[in-house]
C-alpha positions in Angstrom: 156.4 116.1 161.8 157.5 113.8 158.9 161.0 114.2 157.6 161.7 112.8 154.1 165.2 112.6 152.5 165.0 113.5 148.8 168.6 113.4 147.5 172.0 114.9 148.4 171.1 117.9 150.7 167.4 117.9 149.8 164.8 117.2 152.5 161.2 117.9 153.1 159.6 118.4 156.5 155.9 117.8 156.5 153.4 119.1 159.1 149.7 118.9 159.2 149.4 122.6 158.3 152.5 123.3 156.2 155.5 121.7 154.3 159.1 122.9 154.2 161.5 121.9 151.4 165.2 122.4 151.8 167.8 122.6 149.0 166.0 120.6 146.3 168.3 119.6 143.5 166.9 116.3 142.1 164.7 113.4 143.1 161.1 112.6 143.6 158.9 115.0 145.5 155.2 115.6 145.8 154.1 119.2 146.5 150.8 119.3 148.4 148.0 121.6 147.2 146.1 121.7 150.4 148.6 123.6 152.7 151.3 126.3 152.5 154.7 125.3 151.2 158.0 127.0 152.1 160.9 126.3 149.8 164.4 127.1 151.1 167.6 127.5 149.0 170.8 127.9 150.9 173.0 129.0 147.9 173.4 129.0 144.1 175.5 125.8 143.7 173.9 123.5 141.2 173.6 120.7 143.8 171.5 122.9 146.1 169.5 125.0 143.7 167.3 123.8 140.8 165.1 126.4 139.1 162.6 123.6 138.6 161.3 124.7 142.1 159.7 127.8 140.5 157.5 125.4 138.3 155.8 124.2 141.5 153.8 127.4 141.9 152.1 127.0 138.5 149.5 124.6 139.9 148.3 127.4 142.2 150.0 126.0 145.3 150.3 128.5 148.2 154.1 128.6 148.0 156.8 130.9 149.3 160.5 130.8 148.5 163.2 131.8 150.9 166.4 132.1 148.9 170.0 133.0 149.6 170.7 136.3 147.8 173.5 134.8 145.8 170.9 132.9 143.7 170.1 136.2 142.0 166.6 134.9 141.6 164.2 137.2 139.7 162.1 139.3 142.2 158.6 138.2 142.9 156.0 138.8 145.6 156.4 135.3 147.0 160.3 135.3 147.0 162.4 136.5 149.9 166.1 136.9 149.4 168.3 136.7 152.5 172.0 137.2 153.0 174.1 136.0 155.9 173.3 137.0 159.5 169.8 138.2 158.6 166.4 137.6 160.3 163.0 137.2 158.7 159.6 136.9 160.5 156.8 135.4 158.5 154.5 135.0 161.5 154.3 131.3 162.2 157.8 130.9 160.7 160.9 132.8 161.9 164.2 132.4 160.0 167.7 133.3 161.0 170.6 132.9 158.5 174.2 132.0 159.3 177.2 132.8 157.2 178.4 129.8 155.2 182.0 128.8 155.0 181.4 128.2 151.3 178.6 130.1 149.5 175.3 131.5 150.8 173.8 130.8 154.1 172.6 128.1 156.6 169.1 128.3 158.0 167.8 128.1 161.5 164.0 128.0 161.3 161.6 128.3 164.2 158.1 127.1 163.4 154.8 127.5 165.3 152.6 124.6 164.1 149.2 123.3 165.1 150.9 120.0 166.0 153.0 121.3 168.8 152.4 123.6 171.8 155.9 125.0 171.5 158.0 126.2 168.6 159.8 123.5 166.5 163.4 124.3 165.6 165.0 123.1 162.3 168.6 123.7 161.2 169.8 123.2 157.6 173.5 123.7 157.1 173.5 124.3 153.4 177.3 124.3 152.7 178.2 125.6 156.2 180.8 123.0 157.1 184.3 122.5 158.6 185.9 122.2 155.2 189.4 120.7 155.5 191.3 120.1 152.3 194.9 118.9 152.7 196.0 120.4 149.4 195.0 123.9 150.6 197.6 124.1 153.3 197.8 124.9 157.0 196.8 128.6 156.9 193.6 127.9 154.8 192.5 125.0 157.0 193.1 126.9 160.2 191.0 129.8 158.9 188.3 127.4 157.8 188.2 125.8 161.3 187.9 129.3 162.9 185.2 130.4 160.5 183.1 127.3 161.0 183.3 127.4 164.8 182.6 131.2 164.9 179.5 130.8 162.6 178.1 128.1 164.8 178.5 130.1 168.0 175.1 131.5 167.1 173.7 128.0 167.5 175.5 127.2 170.8 173.0 126.0 173.4 170.0 126.2 171.0 167.5 123.4 171.2 167.1 121.9 167.7 164.5 119.3 167.0 165.8 118.3 163.5 169.2 119.2 161.9 170.6 118.5 158.5 174.4 118.5 158.6 177.1 117.7 156.1 179.1 114.4 156.1 181.2 114.7 152.9 183.3 111.7 152.0 185.6 113.9 149.9 187.1 115.3 153.1 188.6 111.8 153.8 189.5 111.6 157.5 188.0 115.0 158.2 184.6 113.9 156.9 183.0 114.0 160.4 184.6 117.1 161.9 181.8 119.4 161.1 179.0 117.2 162.4 181.0 116.4 165.5 181.5 120.0 166.4 177.9 120.8 165.7 176.5 118.0 167.9 178.8 118.8 170.7 177.8 122.5 170.8 174.0 122.3 170.3 171.1 120.5 171.9 169.9 118.6 168.9 167.4 115.7 169.1 167.9 114.3 165.6 170.6 114.9 163.0 170.4 113.7 159.4 173.7 113.4 157.5 173.6 114.9 154.0 175.9 116.0 151.1 177.3 112.4 150.8 177.4 112.4 147.0 175.6 109.0 147.0 178.3 107.4 149.2 175.8 106.4 151.8 178.1 103.8 153.4 179.9 106.8 155.0 177.1 106.8 157.5 178.1 103.4 158.8 181.6 104.7 159.3 180.2 107.7 161.1 178.2 105.4 163.5 181.3 103.5 164.4 183.5 106.6 164.7 184.6 106.7 168.4 184.1 110.4 168.6 180.4 110.1 167.8 179.6 107.9 170.8 178.0 110.6 172.9 175.3 111.4 170.3 175.3 108.3 168.1 171.7 107.3 168.9 170.6 110.7 167.6 172.0 110.2 164.1 169.3 109.2 161.6 170.6 107.3 158.6 169.2 108.2 155.2 169.0 106.5 151.8 167.7 107.9 148.5 164.6 106.1 147.2 
């Protein structure tokens, strides 16, 4: 399993017999022509959804799109639109969606691949995060906390091989609250920060944040190429 950071919240996960692409917005990516490709879009925000992804199928690639239903993508045989709290079984790939605290969904994907005797589990948060904006006031922020924690209860105790979770510097001192709650309530082997708006130095702050000590060695720093 080869994980590649593209930009912002975009990642590819490459196996011998398939590739997964999550929330491509911009950046360099090579779409293979010799194996199936599954493209995930968590919601319609411009920094998570670029309609350029639909150009990738023109070369005849075996490609399938798993899209949040708020994208309002035109229907097609190889496009699956999912809302929150839904399940989709594609045979060797099973997908559960979680309700976002912003727009759209987060994805929990279980994959049966030739490289592993067991299922591989991948979590991509989309914009599901513990959003805390001081200007919104106490009531809003308390509701956001409850909504985030309730959404992640579906993940509690799950084993996750790779997770992509928000670390947004715009939240100031609350930038790590979402990833901290997530890591303390799941069994995740590797977590990749995302949604950093190019401020990659926030990862060094995260790695020195006292609260991250119990899982610090499982955080994988990223940098756009």
